[in-house]
TORFI-487582 format. One line per 8 residues: number of its first residue (from 1); their letters; for each residue x, y, z of C-alpha. Coordinates in steps of 0.05 Angstrom, whole numbers, always signed. Layout:
<sites>
NUM) A) X Y Z | ...
</sites>
This chain:
<sites>
1) MSGLACPI) +1377 +4336 +8574 | +1440 +4343 +8624 | +1454 +4416 +8603 | +1521 +4399 +8580 | +1543 +4421 +8512 | +1535 +4371 +8456 | +1584 +4376 +8403 | +1570 +4358 +8327
9) IDLNSRRL) +1626 +4307 +8302 | +1627 +4313 +8226 | +1655 +4248 +8197 | +1647 +4276 +8121 | +1722 +4283 +8112 | +1759 +4255 +8045 | +1817 +4242 +8088 | +1777 +4198 +8143
17) LFDFDGHT) +1732 +4161 +8092 | +1792 +4151 +8044 | +1794 +4079 +8065 | +1725 +4068 +8056 | +1721 +4072 +7987 | +1670 +4021 +7961 | +1634 +4008 +8015 | +1563 +4028 +8030
25) EVKISATY) +1559 +4042 +8101 | +1595 +4053 +8158 | +1594 +4031 +8236 | +1611 +4083 +8288 | +1631 +4068 +8350 | +1646 +4117 +8410 | +1678 +4105 +8472 | +1718 +4158 +8524
33) KALLVQPS) +1750 +4205 +8478 | +1750 +4155 +8420 | +1715 +4139 +8362 | +1719 +4075 +8325 | +1693 +4080 +8252 | +1696 +4010 +8204 | +1658 +3984 +8150 | +1587 +3947 +8177
41) ARSFHILQ) +1587 +3874 +8167 | +1539 +3878 +8114 | +1575 +3933 +8074 | +1644 +3889 +8083 | +1603 +3828 +8046 | +1571 +3864 +7994 | +1640 +3897 +7979 | +1678 +3829 +7979
49) HRTRGLPL) +1624 +3798 +7936 | +1628 +3853 +7888 | +1701 +3848 +7880 | +1698 +3771 +7864 | +1645 +3785 +7811 | +1606 +3734 +7770 | +1594 +3673 +7769 | +1569 +3680 +7840
57) PTIEYFVG) +1589 +3616 +7878 | +1527 +3573 +7907 | +1506 +3532 +7957 | +1440 +3490 +7958 | +1412 +3452 +8021 | +1364 +3395 +8022 | +1374 +3383 +7950 | +1330 +3324 +7938
65) GGTLSSAI) +1346 +3294 +7879 | +1369 +3359 +7852 | +1295 +3389 +7810 | +1323 +3459 +7844 | +1392 +3447 +7829 | +1380 +3443 +7745 | +1342 +3506 +7755 | +1405 +3538 +7786
73) TADPRFKL) +1454 +3506 +7740 | +1416 +3541 +7671 | +1439 +3606 +7695 | +1511 +3616 +7676 | +1515 +3678 +7733 | +1500 +3616 +7787 | +1561 +3564 +7804 | +1540 +3514 +7841
81) VGAVEISP) +1596 +3497 +7884 | +1565 +3447 +7936 | +1502 +3413 +7959 | +1477 +3388 +8029 | +1429 +3331 +8029 | +1421 +3277 +8087 | +1388 +3227 +8039 | +1440 +3170 +8024
89) KLGAHFAL) +1388 +3146 +7969 | +1368 +3222 +7949 | +1440 +3238 +7947 | +1454 +3192 +7904 | +1425 +3209 +7851 | +1440 +3286 +7853 | +1507 +3253 +7850 | +1493 +3224 +7782
97) EHPDVPLF) +1460 +3290 +7765 | +1517 +3333 +7785 | +1583 +3298 +7786 | +1625 +3354 +7790 | +1584 +3392 +7848 | +1623 +3377 +7920 | +1563 +3333 +7959 | +1556 +3334 +8040
105) QCDIRDLD) +1513 +3279 +8053 | +1502 +3283 +8130 | +1452 +3324 +8170 | +1463 +3399 +8166 | +1459 +3400 +8247 | +1531 +3363 +8246 | +1558 +3405 +8192 | +1607 +3455 +8205
113) PGDVPGAA) +1598 +3523 +8163 | +1663 +3527 +8155 | +1675 +3462 +8115 | +1627 +3484 +8062 | +1659 +3533 +8003 | +1649 +3605 +8011 | +1575 +3623 +7975 | +1539 +3687 +7945
121) FMFASLPC) +1480 +3656 +7940 | +1445 +3602 +7984 | +1383 +3568 +7966 | +1340 +3516 +8015 | +1288 +3479 +8001 | +1266 +3460 +8080 | +1234 +3394 +8092 | +1155 +3414 +8093
129) TCFSTVGV) +1124 +3357 +8133 | +1127 +3393 +8198 | +1092 +3454 +8162 | +1046 +3421 +8104 | +978 +3410 +8124 | +980 +3340 +8102 | +1049 +3329 +8143 | +1019 +3356 +8203
137) AKKGLKAA) +954 +3316 +8205 | +991 +3257 +8199 | +1050 +3268 +8250 | +987 +3288 +8297 | +1025 +3357 +8302 | +959 +3399 +8294 | +973 +3468 +8336 | +1051 +3449 +8343
145) SELGDDGD) +1072 +3446 +8276 | +1146 +3465 +8294 | +1154 +3405 +8342 | +1165 +3357 +8288 | +1240 +3317 +8279 | +1264 +3367 +8229 | +1223 +3429 +8242 | +1287 +3466 +8268
153) LFLSFVHH) +1324 +3453 +8216 | +1325 +3528 +8194 | +1359 +3544 +8257 | +1418 +3507 +8228 | +1411 +3543 +8156 | +1415 +3607 +8186 | +1476 +3584 +8229 | +1509 +3576 +8150
161) VVAHMPLA) +1490 +3639 +8138 | +1511 +3680 +8187 | +1582 +3646 +8181 | +1581 +3665 +8101 | +1534 +3721 +8092 | +1519 +3708 +8022 | +1491 +3772 +7972 | +1425 +3729 +7971
169) VMVENVPG) +1378 +3674 +8002 | +1328 +3643 +7975 | +1284 +3590 +8015 | +1220 +3555 +7992 | +1165 +3520 +8028 | +1098 +3506 +8038 | +1057 +3568 +8038 | +1046 +3560 +8110
177) FFGPNAIA) +1114 +3559 +8131 | +1114 +3638 +8125 | +1042 +3647 +8149 | +1024 +3697 +8210 | +1023 +3631 +8257 | +1087 +3604 +8235 | +1140 +3608 +8285 | +1202 +3578 +8241
185) GRALMAHL) +1191 +3626 +8177 | +1174 +3686 +8224 | +1239 +3666 +8270 | +1280 +3655 +8199 | +1260 +3721 +8175 | +1263 +3755 +8231 | +1336 +3734 +8238 | +1359 +3755 +8166
193) ERLGYHVH) +1331 +3827 +8186 | +1377 +3831 +8234 | +1437 +3806 +8202 | +1420 +3865 +8154 | +1386 +3823 +8099 | +1323 +3863 +8056 | +1275 +3805 +8059 | +1211 +3786 +8012
201) CFQLNPWE) +1170 +3735 +8021 | +1110 +3717 +7973 | +1068 +3657 +7950 | +1075 +3614 +7885 | +996 +3601 +7854 | +1024 +3564 +7793 | +966 +3546 +7758 | +930 +3614 +7754
209) EWAEPQDR) +996 +3658 +7754 | +1046 +3621 +7716 | +1013 +3576 +7664 | +1036 +3509 +7707 | +987 +3450 +7694 | +995 +3438 +7769 | +973 +3477 +7827 | +1026 +3462 +7872
217) KRGVMVAT) +1028 +3526 +7913 | +1091 +3540 +7949 | +1123 +3593 +7994 | +1182 +3637 +7973 | +1229 +3682 +8018 | +1282 +3720 +7986 | +1332 +3762 +8019 | +1389 +3812 +7989
225) LFARFYPS) +1440 +3849 +8017 | +1435 +3908 +7972 | +1358 +3921 +7969 | +1298 +3883 +7973 | +1285 +3834 +7910 | +1212 +3829 +7878 | +1199 +3777 +7828 | +1159 +3795 +7759
233) IPMVPFTG) +1100 +3747 +7764 | +1084 +3729 +7693 | +1005 +3729 +7716 | +983 +3681 +7662 | +934 +3621 +7679 | +944 +3560 +7652 | +896 +3554 +7595 | +926 +3481 +7559
241) TAGDFLDA) +907 +3408 +7578 | +939 +3350 +7613 | +937 +3322 +7550 | +1000 +3365 +7526 | +1034 +3329 +7577 | +1012 +3255 +7572 | +1038 +3209 +7527 | +991 +3195 +7465
249) PDPVRDRF) +937 +3134 +7480 | +969 +3062 +7466 | +909 +3019 +7475 | +959 +2955 +7493 | +1007 +2986 +7546 | +950 +3025 +7576 | +911 +2962 +7587 | +969 +2924 +7615
257) EAEQIRNC) +993 +2979 +7664 | +921 +2993 +7690 | +908 +2915 +7697 | +976 +2924 +7737 | +947 +2964 +7787 | +868 +2941 +7787 | +863 +2899 +7847 | +893 +2968 +7883
265) IAGREAHM) +845 +3011 +7856 | +791 +2963 +7875 | +815 +2965 +7947 | +814 +3043 +7949 | +747 +3045 +7921 | +720 +2989 +7970 | +757 +3032 +8030 | +729 +3097 +8005
273) KRHRAAGN) +658 +3079 +8000 | +662 +3059 +8073 | +689 +3129 +8090 | +632 +3161 +8047 | +579 +3117 +8084 | +613 +3149 +8153 | +601 +3217 +8129 | +682 +3226 +8109
281) GFGFSVIN) +705 +3263 +8043 | +756 +3212 +8029 | +770 +3201 +7948 | +820 +3196 +7892 | +825 +3242 +7832 | +828 +3219 +7754 | +850 +3262 +7701 | +844 +3256 +7626
289) PSSSKVPT) +877 +3290 +7560 | +824 +3346 +7563 | +837 +3353 +7638 | +856 +3433 +7653 | +885 +3422 +7715 | +930 +3359 +7747 | +923 +3356 +7822 | +992 +3360 +7864
297) ILRSYWKI) +1031 +3292 +7858 | +1053 +3272 +7923 | +1117 +3237 +7936 | +1082 +3180 +7962 | +1043 +3177 +7898 | +1078 +3106 +7878 | +1038 +3077 +7939 | +975 +3083 +7895
305) NCGPFVAC) +942 +3113 +7956 | +922 +3180 +7914 | +914 +3212 +7852 | +919 +3229 +7805 | +912 +3169 +7757 | +907 +3175 +7677 | +838 +3144 +7657 | +851 +3095 +7601
313) EGGVRLLR) +835 +3037 +7559 | +820 +2985 +7614 | +808 +3033 +7668 | +862 +3082 +7702 | +937 +3074 +7706 | +993 +3105 +7742 | +1035 +3169 +7706 | +1095 +3151 +7679
321) VHEIERLM) +1162 +3175 +7707 | +1170 +3222 +7639 | +1103 +3245 +7646 | +1118 +3264 +7710 | +1175 +3303 +7690 | +1142 +3344 +7639 | +1088 +3362 +7685 | +1142 +3384 +7735
329) GFVPRKGF) +1186 +3423 +7683 | +1245 +3371 +7704 | +1295 +3341 +7651 | +1345 +3300 +7685 | +1413 +3294 +7649 | +1426 +3218 +7675 | +1346 +3199 +7674 | +1315 +3149 +7719
337) TSRSYSTA) +1342 +3090 +7680 | +1385 +3070 +7747 | +1328 +3084 +7789 | +1265 +3049 +7815 | +1196 +3083 +7798 | +1183 +3088 +7875 | +1252 +3132 +7873 | +1233 +3171 +7821
345) VEILGQGV) +1163 +3196 +7842 | +1194 +3208 +7907 | +1245 +3259 +7880 | +1199 +3288 +7838 | +1140 +3288 +7882 | +1188 +3328 +7931 | +1218 +3368 +7882 | +1204 +3437 +7858
353) QTRIFKQL) +1165 +3454 +7792 | +1236 +3473 +7757 | +1199 +3524 +7704 | +1183 +3570 +7751 | +1245 +3573 +7795 | +1288 +3577 +7730 | +1249 +3643 +7715 | +1261 +3663 +7791
361) IQQLGDFL) +1333 +3653 +7788 | +1339 +3686 +7717 | +1303 +3747 +7751 | +1352 +3746 +7815 | +1406 +3735 +7773 | +1391 +3797 +7737 | +1384 +3832 +7793 | +1446 +3825 +7826
369) EHMIETGR) +1485 +3832 +7769 | +1449 +3899 +7761 | +1476 +3915 +7832 | +1545 +3886 +7829 | +1557 +3931 +7764 | +1518 +3996 +7779 | +1507 +3992 +7853 | +1438 +4019 +7841
377) VPAPPRHR) +1369 +3985 +7857 | +1336 +3965 +7795 | +1263 +3990 +7776 | +1208 +3950 +7809 | +1168 +3889 +7760 | +1107 +3919 +7739 | +1062 +3854 +7772 | +1105 +3841 +7837
385) MFN) +1081 +3808 +7900 | +1085 +3855 +7967 | +1099 +3825 +8037
</sites>
């Protein structure tokens, strides 16, 4: 462009690159009469994690009661070395479930990344109140979903990712978090891509594709330093019934439990009748053993303000804790014997469907193990979801 000769500098020298053995890429900076050749930050951390090998130290953020933690600890290639949770009530239950895992019971905004152990895998179930349709309507955040009191937590999480540069990052939330109009999800993915991560997001359709009784749709993002990870989707719809997860009918117990909530149900029916007269579509769902789908169980289910209720002798009853555990695929180590019904339902209602995430964690473990051992990207699965 200037008419001056542009020299070609050949860096393909075994003598020059000997010190970079094992690295996947180098960064070249040029100044007057000098070239600075060094491993990229991405390459440095890949080599560091590959050298350490398996199991991969893992930190889980926003652990709740540990419904996702059990999916992580079920795979021996991951070792849970830290957990972060702000709620004392939920943190206390997590501590019962995982007494050997250090728990940082605090606001992630106040947690210095240097205070937590080094991690090769980070998982975050970011609070979804500010991003879910129900939460946005309840808090009056329509058209401003990122303005809630916890809508900025993804920034603190990214701060931890930057400090540790793990091999893989997984984030789950409501599908809207990763939607085209969502600021938080798009900003999170853009930050990770700038750090050198290969990012892929997809939606879980449990009832249609994962043979789950609940259709609790979730958005999932996976970012890895190696290459883009694609999950294998079973593409198997649920063909069973709710009765596969419910207790066998017990007329005496069912009638007693139905009588306990009879007045609440009557009040709800009167409330819905007024709304129907006003043209509103308020209602609650009722299932029975032959139902082919179970509506999503919310964390506020214990308040008896929404379904699904179970049709039984004497009316309808609430789902029992162990029935919800079966529906969610969560088998607690300690059980909820030391917790009230409301706390147990809150933990399960805001948790993940453990059976699905066990499969996702296992697939990610296969991918990372293959990359650590061979350095080559495995063949993509047959059924996969693209961005």
